[in-house]
N, C-alpha and C positions, 0 to 999 in steps of 0.2 A: 835385831833380838834384845831385846833387855833383859832375857835370863835364858839358861838352857831350858831346853825342851824334853821331857822326858815321854818316851812313845815305847808299847811294847806291844807284843805279839803274841795271843792264846790261840788255844784251840787244842783238838784231839790229834792222835797219831795221824802223820799223814796229810794234815790238813793244807801244806804248802804254805804256814807261816816264815818256814825259814827262807824260802824261796822271795817271799813277799818283802821280808825284812831286809834283803840284801837288795834287791831293788829300790827300795826306799832309801838307802844310805846312798846308793849311785843318784838318786834324786837328788838328795841333797848337796851331794859333793860336785853335780853339774851347775849349782846354783850358787856354786862357791860358800854354803855354809857348812862350818865346821859339824862334823858328827861322826861318832863311833857306833859300833854294831858289837852287841856282846850279847852273852846267853847265859839261863840259866837251866840246870847248874853246870858251873865249869868255865865261867868267866873270869877266873885268876888261877893262879898256879895251884894254891891249895883248892879251890873250886874243883881243879881237874880230876885230884886225887878223890875228890867225894862223889863226883860223876862216877868214877870207876867202879865203886861201891854200887851207885844205885841203879844204874843201867846194866850191870851184870847177871845175866840170866842164872849163872849159878847159885843165887841168892833169892831166886825165885821161892815163895813159900817158907822162907826163912827170917827174911830182914822183917823184924817187927812194925807195923804201921806208925807206932810212936815213933819208935828210931829212924825209921824211913822220914818223918816229918821233920823230926830234929835236926837230920842232915841236911835237908833240905833250907832249914831256918840260919843251919852256921854258913852252908854255903850264901846264902842270902846278905847274910851280914857283912862276911868277906867281900862280897861283891857290892855290896853298897860302900862299904869303907875304903875300899881298895879303886873302884872303878868309879859307880853312878855318879857319886855324892861329888867327887873332885871335877869330874867332868861336867857335871851340872853348874859348878861354881864357876868354872871357866867358859860359860854361856854355849858350850856343846849341844847339839841334839844328842842324847843317848838314845840308842834303840837297842830295846833288849828282846829277845827270843825268850818267852817266857817271864815272870814274874811272880808276885804273890798270888796271885787268883788262882796261878797254875795248883798250888799248895791246896787251897780251897776245893778246887776242882777234883782235883786227885786223890787228896789224903782224906777230906772231909766227905765226899761225897761219893769217890770211887771207892775208900778204904771202909767208908761207914764211920770214920773217927769221929769222935766228940771232942771236936777243937777247942772246946772251953778247957780242956785238960793243959793245952799249949798255948792259950791265947795270950797270956801275959809274955811268954816269950815273943810270941808275933809280933803282938804292939809294941814291945821295946826293941825290935830288930828293924821294922819297918819304921816305925818312928815319925809316922806320919805322910812319909814320902811315897805320895800317889802318882802315878801317871798323868799325864795332861791327856793322852790318847790311849785308850787299848782297842787295839783291833782283832777282834774274834773271828779266824776263817772257822765257819761253820761248814760240816759235811756230815752226813751219815754215816753209821758206824759199818756199815756195809763197805761202802766207799773206803773209808778210812783203812780198814783190814786188808782189802783187795790192795790198796797202794803198798803197804807197806810189806806186804809178802812179795810182792812182785819186785818191789825195789831191791829187798835181800835177795832174791832168786837173780835178778840182773846183776848188782854188785857182789853177788857171792859173799855175803855177809851175815853174819849170825843177829836173828832178831831179839832185841833188846827184853829184860825183865819187863818191862812195861807192854811192849808188842806182844808179847806172849800171854798178857792175861786174857781171861774170859771174855766172851763178848757182854756180857751183863754187865762187866765192870767200864767197859768202854762208853756204856749207855748210861750209866750211872756217873762219869764224868763228864759225858756232852751234856746232860740232863743240867748238871750243877753249873756249867760255862753259860748255858742259856737262862739260866734263873739269876746270876751274876749279872748279867746284861740287861735284864728287865728292871734291876734294882739300881744300877750304876749310871750315873749321867754321861760319865767319860769313856762308855763302851759303843763301840760300833761295831754291828755284825754283817759280815759279808759272806755272800753264798760261796764256797769253796768249790764249789762244781762249774763255775763259769772259768772262762780262760785267763791265763795268767796275767795277759794282757789287761782283761776286762778288769780284774781286781786289780792291781797295780793303778789303773787310770782312777778307778774308785777311791782309791788310797790318797792318791796324790791330790784328788780335788777336795778331800778333806780336811787334810794337812795344809793345804794353800788357804783355804778358809780360816784354819787356825791361825796360821801366821799371819794375817793381815786384820785380825782382831787387837 
């Protein structure tokens, strides 16, 4: 590999992207390719503190949409400077569970936020660093909510602030992701209702084709 490869996973709650991101890291490791797995928000120590605010159900209905978007950008800036850019410069494959497209889908579409208000921050934070590949794991909202509720029940954990949002919010987020996928050439949409093995096989096939270019 002549340079690092940047791969991100996107999708609504419970789509299975985190599972696929872990499988892809294992895929690269078996091939002897240096790879790291990270996430947004929370990929750094500072980001972990920001994540505590963003997912805390205590702040549902309190955290203003612009404040929320700015917190994500703060997390992303730290993430890029501390982890993503340094590893790409070392020719690593960087796999991130969420990146800037989640902000567009969740805050611009989900929150109905006019992103032109923070566009200058967005552009300066990302600064042209786009993923080589974006895997959008797509599922319907009913499946999404069923999965997160079942997981919370099985693991005896509290639902996050986003998981507690109204079904219409999740529908807007999904529509936002699908709109982005139609506009961006680096997106690959995968059916999240297929088996874990089937999805991983398709992802590996796409990655192999990319590596051979």
